[in-house]
MARVODO-861927 format. One record per residue (C-alpha): x, y, z; chain; residue number from 0; residue in one letter. Coordinates in nm, 3 decimals. Last residue first. Layout:
% residues N
+---------+---------+---------+--------+-----+--------+
|       X |       Y |       Z | chaine | num | residu |
+---------+---------+---------+--------+-----+--------+
|       X |       Y |       Z |      A | NUM |      a |
...
+---------+---------+---------+--------+-----+--------+
//
This chain:
% residues 269
+---------+---------+---------+--------+-----+--------+
|       X |       Y |       Z | chaine | num | residu |
+---------+---------+---------+--------+-----+--------+
|   1.008 |  -1.050 |  -0.874 |      A | 268 |      x |
|   0.969 |  -1.421 |  -0.811 |      A | 267 |      x |
|   0.697 |  -1.606 |  -0.999 |      A | 266 |      x |
|   0.490 |  -1.866 |  -0.815 |      A | 265 |      x |
|   0.292 |  -2.122 |  -1.015 |      A | 264 |      x |
|  -0.056 |  -2.229 |  -0.906 |      A | 263 |      x |
|  -0.221 |  -2.076 |  -1.210 |      A | 262 |      x |
|  -0.064 |  -1.738 |  -1.138 |      A | 261 |      x |
|   0.113 |  -1.650 |  -0.812 |      A | 260 |      x |
|   0.328 |  -1.337 |  -0.808 |      A | 259 |      x |
|   0.606 |  -1.257 |  -0.565 |      A | 258 |      x |
|   0.762 |  -0.946 |  -0.417 |      A | 257 |      x |
|   0.982 |  -0.966 |  -0.109 |      A | 256 |      x |
|   1.151 |  -1.272 |  -0.257 |      A | 255 |      x |
|   1.154 |  -1.636 |  -0.151 |      A | 254 |      x |
|   1.409 |  -1.920 |  -0.139 |      A | 253 |      x |
|   1.605 |  -1.746 |   0.138 |      A | 252 |      x |
|   1.964 |  -1.693 |   0.024 |      A | 251 |      x |
|   1.943 |  -1.747 |  -0.350 |      A | 250 |      x |
|   1.592 |  -1.604 |  -0.391 |      A | 249 |      x |
|   1.675 |  -1.296 |  -0.187 |      A | 248 |      x |
|   1.997 |  -1.226 |  -0.380 |      A | 247 |      x |
|   1.851 |  -1.288 |  -0.725 |      A | 246 |      x |
|   1.541 |  -1.080 |  -0.664 |      A | 245 |      x |
|   1.726 |  -0.794 |  -0.496 |      A | 244 |      x |
|   1.984 |  -0.779 |  -0.776 |      A | 243 |      x |
|   1.718 |  -0.775 |  -1.047 |      A | 242 |      x |
|   1.516 |  -0.509 |  -0.865 |      A | 241 |      x |
|   1.825 |  -0.291 |  -0.824 |      A | 240 |      x |
|   1.913 |  -0.320 |  -1.193 |      A | 239 |      x |
|   1.557 |  -0.246 |  -1.302 |      A | 238 |      x |
|   1.533 |   0.054 |  -1.070 |      A | 237 |      x |
|   1.860 |   0.196 |  -1.199 |      A | 236 |      x |
|   1.745 |   0.151 |  -1.557 |      A | 235 |      x |
|   1.412 |   0.316 |  -1.486 |      A | 234 |      x |
|   1.583 |   0.614 |  -1.320 |      A | 233 |      x |
|   1.820 |   0.650 |  -1.615 |      A | 232 |      x |
|   1.527 |   0.638 |  -1.857 |      A | 231 |      x |
|   1.333 |   0.898 |  -1.661 |      A | 230 |      x |
|   1.633 |   1.129 |  -1.638 |      A | 229 |      x |
|   1.685 |   1.101 |  -2.014 |      A | 228 |      x |
|   1.322 |   1.183 |  -2.092 |      A | 227 |      x |
|   1.334 |   1.484 |  -1.862 |      A | 226 |      x |
|   1.170 |   1.500 |  -1.519 |      A | 225 |      x |
|   1.064 |   1.848 |  -1.407 |      A | 224 |      x |
|   0.841 |   1.721 |  -1.124 |      A | 223 |      x |
|   0.533 |   1.896 |  -1.261 |      A | 222 |      x |
|   0.619 |   1.814 |  -1.622 |      A | 221 |      x |
|   0.643 |   1.444 |  -1.547 |      A | 220 |      x |
|   0.312 |   1.455 |  -1.362 |      A | 219 |      x |
|   0.138 |   1.647 |  -1.639 |      A | 218 |      x |
|   0.262 |   1.397 |  -1.896 |      A | 217 |      x |
|   0.126 |   1.107 |  -1.693 |      A | 216 |      x |
|  -0.203 |   1.285 |  -1.634 |      A | 215 |      x |
|  -0.241 |   1.350 |  -2.007 |      A | 214 |      x |
|  -0.170 |   0.983 |  -2.080 |      A | 213 |      x |
|  -0.439 |   0.885 |  -1.827 |      A | 212 |      x |
|  -0.688 |   1.121 |  -1.993 |      A | 211 |      x |
|  -0.614 |   0.970 |  -2.334 |      A | 210 |      x |
|  -0.698 |   0.620 |  -2.218 |      A | 209 |      x |
|  -0.822 |   0.554 |  -1.866 |      A | 208 |      x |
|  -0.873 |   0.741 |  -1.540 |      A | 207 |      x |
|  -0.773 |   0.557 |  -1.229 |      A | 206 |      x |
|  -1.020 |   0.443 |  -0.965 |      A | 205 |      x |
|  -1.095 |   0.086 |  -1.072 |      A | 204 |      x |
|  -0.741 |   0.015 |  -1.182 |      A | 203 |      x |
|  -0.617 |   0.144 |  -0.846 |      A | 202 |      x |
|  -0.838 |  -0.085 |  -0.641 |      A | 201 |      x |
|  -0.799 |  -0.401 |  -0.848 |      A | 200 |      x |
|  -0.422 |  -0.361 |  -0.878 |      A | 199 |      x |
|  -0.356 |  -0.731 |  -0.815 |      A | 198 |      x |
|  -0.505 |  -0.976 |  -0.569 |      A | 197 |      x |
|  -0.261 |  -0.863 |  -0.303 |      A | 196 |      x |
|  -0.167 |  -1.101 |  -0.021 |      A | 195 |      x |
|   0.016 |  -0.944 |   0.270 |      A | 194 |      x |
|   0.353 |  -0.973 |   0.443 |      A | 193 |      x |
|   0.544 |  -0.792 |   0.719 |      A | 192 |      x |
|   0.890 |  -0.868 |   0.861 |      A | 191 |      x |
|   1.005 |  -0.900 |   0.502 |      A | 190 |      x |
|   1.040 |  -0.523 |   0.493 |      A | 189 |      x |
|   1.003 |  -0.267 |   0.215 |      A | 188 |      x |
|   1.187 |   0.056 |   0.288 |      A | 187 |      x |
|   1.172 |   0.436 |   0.304 |      A | 186 |      x |
|   1.375 |   0.689 |   0.504 |      A | 185 |      x |
|   1.279 |   1.056 |   0.525 |      A | 184 |      x |
|   1.524 |   1.324 |   0.415 |      A | 183 |      x |
|   1.280 |   1.576 |   0.269 |      A | 182 |      x |
|   1.379 |   1.473 |  -0.085 |      A | 181 |      x |
|   1.301 |   1.113 |   0.003 |      A | 180 |      x |
|   0.952 |   1.206 |   0.124 |      A | 179 |      x |
|   0.891 |   1.415 |  -0.190 |      A | 178 |      x |
|   0.977 |   1.118 |  -0.413 |      A | 177 |      x |
|   0.761 |   0.881 |  -0.206 |      A | 176 |      x |
|   0.465 |   1.118 |  -0.238 |      A | 175 |      x |
|   0.514 |   1.161 |  -0.613 |      A | 174 |      x |
|   0.537 |   0.788 |  -0.676 |      A | 173 |      x |
|   0.223 |   0.731 |  -0.465 |      A | 172 |      x |
|   0.029 |   1.008 |  -0.638 |      A | 171 |      x |
|   0.103 |   0.886 |  -0.987 |      A | 170 |      x |
|  -0.245 |   0.775 |  -1.090 |      A | 169 |      x |
|  -0.459 |   1.075 |  -1.180 |      A | 168 |      x |
|  -0.197 |   1.334 |  -1.088 |      A | 167 |      x |
|  -0.357 |   1.456 |  -0.767 |      A | 166 |      x |
|  -0.112 |   1.548 |  -0.492 |      A | 165 |      x |
|  -0.106 |   1.358 |  -0.165 |      A | 164 |      x |
|  -0.050 |   1.501 |   0.183 |      A | 163 |      x |
|   0.188 |   1.755 |   0.330 |      A | 162 |      x |
|   0.566 |   1.742 |   0.318 |      A | 161 |      x |
|   0.664 |   1.803 |   0.682 |      A | 160 |      x |
|   0.352 |   1.738 |   0.890 |      A | 159 |      x |
|   0.261 |   1.448 |   0.662 |      A | 158 |      x |
|   0.602 |   1.291 |   0.722 |      A | 157 |      x |
|   0.582 |   1.365 |   1.095 |      A | 156 |      x |
|   0.265 |   1.148 |   1.108 |      A | 155 |      x |
|   0.465 |   0.833 |   1.032 |      A | 154 |      x |
|   0.354 |   0.665 |   0.711 |      A | 153 |      x |
|   0.264 |   0.300 |   0.651 |      A | 152 |      x |
|   0.236 |   0.182 |   0.293 |      A | 151 |      x |
|   0.010 |  -0.071 |   0.128 |      A | 150 |      x |
|  -0.047 |  -0.122 |  -0.245 |      A | 149 |      x |
|   0.136 |   0.199 |  -0.339 |      A | 148 |      x |
|   0.490 |   0.063 |  -0.324 |      A | 147 |      x |
|   0.806 |   0.173 |  -0.143 |      A | 146 |      x |
|   1.179 |   0.208 |  -0.210 |      A | 145 |      x |
|   1.481 |   0.349 |  -0.030 |      A | 144 |      x |
|   1.608 |   0.013 |   0.096 |      A | 143 |      x |
|   1.471 |  -0.331 |   0.023 |      A | 142 |      x |
|   1.464 |  -0.538 |   0.340 |      A | 141 |      x |
|   1.530 |  -0.889 |   0.466 |      A | 140 |      x |
|   1.569 |  -0.948 |   0.841 |      A | 139 |      x |
|   1.222 |  -1.093 |   0.898 |      A | 138 |      x |
|   1.231 |  -1.310 |   0.584 |      A | 137 |      x |
|   1.207 |  -1.654 |   0.746 |      A | 136 |      x |
|   0.964 |  -1.561 |   1.023 |      A | 135 |      x |
|   0.757 |  -1.334 |   0.797 |      A | 134 |      x |
|   0.739 |  -1.604 |   0.529 |      A | 133 |      x |
|   0.632 |  -1.881 |   0.768 |      A | 132 |      x |
|   0.351 |  -1.669 |   0.913 |      A | 131 |      x |
|   0.245 |  -1.546 |   0.569 |      A | 130 |      x |
|   0.240 |  -1.897 |   0.423 |      A | 129 |      x |
|   0.011 |  -2.011 |   0.702 |      A | 128 |      x |
|  -0.224 |  -1.719 |   0.632 |      A | 127 |      x |
|  -0.201 |  -1.756 |   0.254 |      A | 126 |      x |
|  -0.307 |  -2.119 |   0.249 |      A | 125 |      x |
|  -0.311 |  -2.132 |  -0.130 |      A | 124 |      x |
|  -0.550 |  -2.038 |  -0.410 |      A | 123 |      x |
|  -0.522 |  -1.664 |  -0.341 |      A | 122 |      x |
|  -0.446 |  -1.593 |  -0.706 |      A | 121 |      x |
|  -0.239 |  -1.288 |  -0.795 |      A | 120 |      x |
|   0.009 |  -1.091 |  -0.589 |      A | 119 |      x |
|   0.239 |  -1.198 |  -0.306 |      A | 118 |      x |
|   0.354 |  -0.918 |  -0.083 |      A | 117 |      x |
|   0.634 |  -0.776 |   0.128 |      A | 116 |      x |
|   0.515 |  -0.502 |   0.358 |      A | 115 |      x |
|   0.575 |  -0.130 |   0.310 |      A | 114 |      x |
|   0.742 |   0.130 |   0.534 |      A | 113 |      x |
|   0.757 |   0.510 |   0.528 |      A | 112 |      x |
|   0.943 |   0.675 |   0.820 |      A | 111 |      x |
|   1.220 |   0.428 |   0.897 |      A | 110 |      x |
|   1.417 |   0.436 |   1.221 |      A | 109 |      x |
|   1.540 |   0.075 |   1.231 |      A | 108 |      x |
|   1.374 |  -0.037 |   1.555 |      A | 107 |      x |
|   1.067 |   0.182 |   1.508 |      A | 106 |      x |
|   1.005 |   0.100 |   1.143 |      A | 105 |      x |
|   1.066 |  -0.273 |   1.181 |      A | 104 |      x |
|   0.849 |  -0.294 |   1.491 |      A | 103 |      x |
|   0.566 |  -0.103 |   1.325 |      A | 102 |      x |
|   0.562 |  -0.297 |   0.999 |      A | 101 |      x |
|   0.590 |  -0.629 |   1.180 |      A | 100 |      x |
|   0.299 |  -0.544 |   1.411 |      A |  99 |      x |
|   0.099 |  -0.469 |   1.097 |      A |  98 |      x |
|   0.173 |  -0.806 |   0.940 |      A |  97 |      x |
|   0.144 |  -1.017 |   1.255 |      A |  96 |      x |
|  -0.193 |  -1.171 |   1.175 |      A |  95 |      x |
|  -0.260 |  -1.173 |   0.803 |      A |  94 |      x |
|  -0.386 |  -0.882 |   0.591 |      A |  93 |      x |
|  -0.569 |  -0.972 |   0.269 |      A |  92 |      x |
|  -0.558 |  -0.713 |  -0.007 |      A |  91 |      x |
|  -0.796 |  -0.585 |  -0.275 |      A |  90 |      x |
|  -0.913 |  -0.285 |  -0.067 |      A |  89 |      x |
|  -0.589 |  -0.102 |  -0.132 |      A |  88 |      x |
|  -0.391 |   0.032 |   0.160 |      A |  87 |      x |
|  -0.284 |   0.349 |   0.337 |      A |  86 |      x |
|  -0.151 |   0.283 |   0.687 |      A |  85 |      x |
|  -0.129 |   0.587 |   0.912 |      A |  84 |      x |
|   0.114 |   0.579 |   1.205 |      A |  83 |      x |
|   0.118 |   0.808 |   1.509 |      A |  82 |      x |
|  -0.260 |   0.815 |   1.503 |      A |  81 |      x |
|  -0.469 |   1.128 |   1.445 |      A |  80 |      x |
|  -0.614 |   1.004 |   1.118 |      A |  79 |      x |
|  -0.892 |   1.208 |   0.960 |      A |  78 |      x |
|  -0.649 |   1.394 |   0.734 |      A |  77 |      x |
|  -0.521 |   1.057 |   0.609 |      A |  76 |      x |
|  -0.867 |   0.962 |   0.485 |      A |  75 |      x |
|  -0.930 |   1.274 |   0.281 |      A |  74 |      x |
|  -0.573 |   1.270 |   0.152 |      A |  73 |      x |
|  -0.597 |   0.909 |   0.038 |      A |  72 |      x |
|  -0.924 |   0.992 |  -0.140 |      A |  71 |      x |
|  -0.760 |   1.287 |  -0.320 |      A |  70 |      x |
|  -0.475 |   1.062 |  -0.436 |      A |  69 |      x |
|  -0.681 |   0.756 |  -0.528 |      A |  68 |      x |
|  -0.942 |   0.896 |  -0.766 |      A |  67 |      x |
|  -1.231 |   1.141 |  -0.721 |      A |  66 |      x |
|  -1.504 |   0.891 |  -0.808 |      A |  65 |      x |
|  -1.812 |   1.105 |  -0.755 |      A |  64 |      x |
|  -2.051 |   1.200 |  -0.472 |      A |  63 |      x |
|  -1.789 |   1.122 |  -0.210 |      A |  62 |      x |
|  -1.872 |   0.946 |   0.118 |      A |  61 |      x |
|  -1.606 |   0.956 |   0.390 |      A |  60 |      x |
|  -1.662 |   0.675 |   0.637 |      A |  59 |      x |
|  -1.527 |   0.611 |   0.984 |      A |  58 |      x |
|  -1.582 |   0.247 |   1.070 |      A |  57 |      x |
|  -1.761 |   0.224 |   1.406 |      A |  56 |      x |
|  -2.102 |   0.201 |   1.238 |      A |  55 |      x |
|  -2.027 |  -0.128 |   1.060 |      A |  54 |      x |
|  -2.367 |  -0.208 |   0.906 |      A |  53 |      x |
|  -2.356 |   0.133 |   0.740 |      A |  52 |      x |
|  -2.032 |   0.026 |   0.573 |      A |  51 |      x |
|  -2.203 |  -0.271 |   0.412 |      A |  50 |      x |
|  -2.493 |  -0.054 |   0.297 |      A |  49 |      x |
|  -2.256 |   0.199 |   0.140 |      A |  48 |      x |
|  -2.066 |  -0.078 |  -0.040 |      A |  47 |      x |
|  -2.386 |  -0.218 |  -0.187 |      A |  46 |      x |
|  -2.280 |  -0.196 |  -0.551 |      A |  45 |      x |
|  -2.318 |   0.173 |  -0.632 |      A |  44 |      x |
|  -1.987 |   0.311 |  -0.506 |      A |  43 |      x |
|  -1.957 |   0.691 |  -0.502 |      A |  42 |      x |
|  -1.587 |   0.709 |  -0.408 |      A |  41 |      x |
|  -1.617 |   0.562 |  -0.059 |      A |  40 |      x |
|  -1.325 |   0.666 |   0.162 |      A |  39 |      x |
|  -1.299 |   0.406 |   0.436 |      A |  38 |      x |
|  -1.127 |   0.486 |   0.765 |      A |  37 |      x |
|  -1.052 |   0.188 |   0.990 |      A |  36 |      x |
|  -0.933 |   0.222 |   1.349 |      A |  35 |      x |
|  -1.287 |   0.220 |   1.489 |      A |  34 |      x |
|  -1.350 |  -0.111 |   1.307 |      A |  33 |      x |
|  -1.099 |  -0.283 |   1.532 |      A |  32 |      x |
|  -0.770 |  -0.417 |   1.401 |      A |  31 |      x |
|  -0.649 |  -0.743 |   1.560 |      A |  30 |      x |
|  -0.549 |  -0.945 |   1.254 |      A |  29 |      x |
|  -0.893 |  -1.110 |   1.240 |      A |  28 |      x |
|  -1.049 |  -0.764 |   1.213 |      A |  27 |      x |
|  -0.807 |  -0.670 |   0.935 |      A |  26 |      x |
|  -0.892 |  -0.990 |   0.745 |      A |  25 |      x |
|  -1.263 |  -0.908 |   0.778 |      A |  24 |      x |
|  -1.205 |  -0.558 |   0.647 |      A |  23 |      x |
|  -1.015 |  -0.686 |   0.344 |      A |  22 |      x |
|  -1.263 |  -0.962 |   0.265 |      A |  21 |      x |
|  -1.555 |  -0.719 |   0.279 |      A |  20 |      x |
|  -1.373 |  -0.463 |   0.064 |      A |  19 |      x |
|  -1.282 |  -0.726 |  -0.195 |      A |  18 |      x |
|  -1.644 |  -0.844 |  -0.218 |      A |  17 |      x |
|  -1.767 |  -0.485 |  -0.250 |      A |  16 |      x |
|  -1.566 |  -0.406 |  -0.562 |      A |  15 |      x |
|  -1.740 |  -0.064 |  -0.592 |      A |  14 |      x |
|  -1.497 |   0.230 |  -0.565 |      A |  13 |      x |
|  -1.299 |   0.210 |  -0.245 |      A |  12 |      x |
|  -1.026 |   0.406 |  -0.068 |      A |  11 |      x |
|  -0.891 |   0.234 |   0.247 |      A |  10 |      x |
|  -0.717 |   0.435 |   0.520 |      A |   9 |      x |
|  -0.592 |   0.247 |   0.826 |      A |   8 |      x |
|  -0.520 |   0.402 |   1.164 |      A |   7 |      x |
|  -0.225 |   0.307 |   1.381 |      A |   6 |      x |
|  -0.088 |   0.347 |   1.734 |      A |   5 |      x |
|  -0.327 |   0.103 |   1.905 |      A |   4 |      x |
|  -0.169 |  -0.174 |   1.695 |      A |   3 |      x |
|   0.142 |  -0.153 |   1.910 |      A |   2 |      x |
|  -0.055 |  -0.286 |   2.212 |      A |   1 |      x |
|   0.110 |  -0.144 |   2.522 |      A |   0 |      x |
+---------+---------+---------+--------+-----+--------+
//
């Protein structure tokens, strides 16, 4: 059985048509049919609606305003009846083997929320060849109990247990991962899957800016009951773990599960 038959993909968009086109085309090349793709269009005005209309098998949710990432993720995820739902930004390129790697890693190791490794920044390299080499070399590398909002695959039992995404104006991924951990679900980033991410194009376009964003941040912290001290301890723990992961992966494999390419130079994170 084709493992890709068990997934649906949810992509929220707000303008940025060129990124959406490249993302969808990369998914098609990677073996994903249009019928598996759900696009939530947050009132784009740049030709996105016309592009989607030319792909009638893509399921489309059309919003009259930009409702942000969290509500759009929920709209799309509610339409998915697949065992696995992949939520991803539109500013990504998905190579062949990435989604199969996510599924095989999750099933074999009993994870419930799984993210691919990624390289952010300029796509001025042969990203498809690099992806194939990377996934072969890094297939056994993982980062435990962590996830990222660029692309994450969720088993349907997670939604059935904790529900969908809250709306904090930009902290919906952190909140969802926190609730998943509290419910006993397992999270990880795996080197068995890789994508290229141009860099927060989707989320920057949808998030609220300035004072409103600060209000959302404060509302989120209040909602989860996080004190200043707890936040600082959490940040310190994350920094220490990230530093250890980076040094260990770089020393043993020459790559890391998160990289950044700027001006032809690769930074390891």
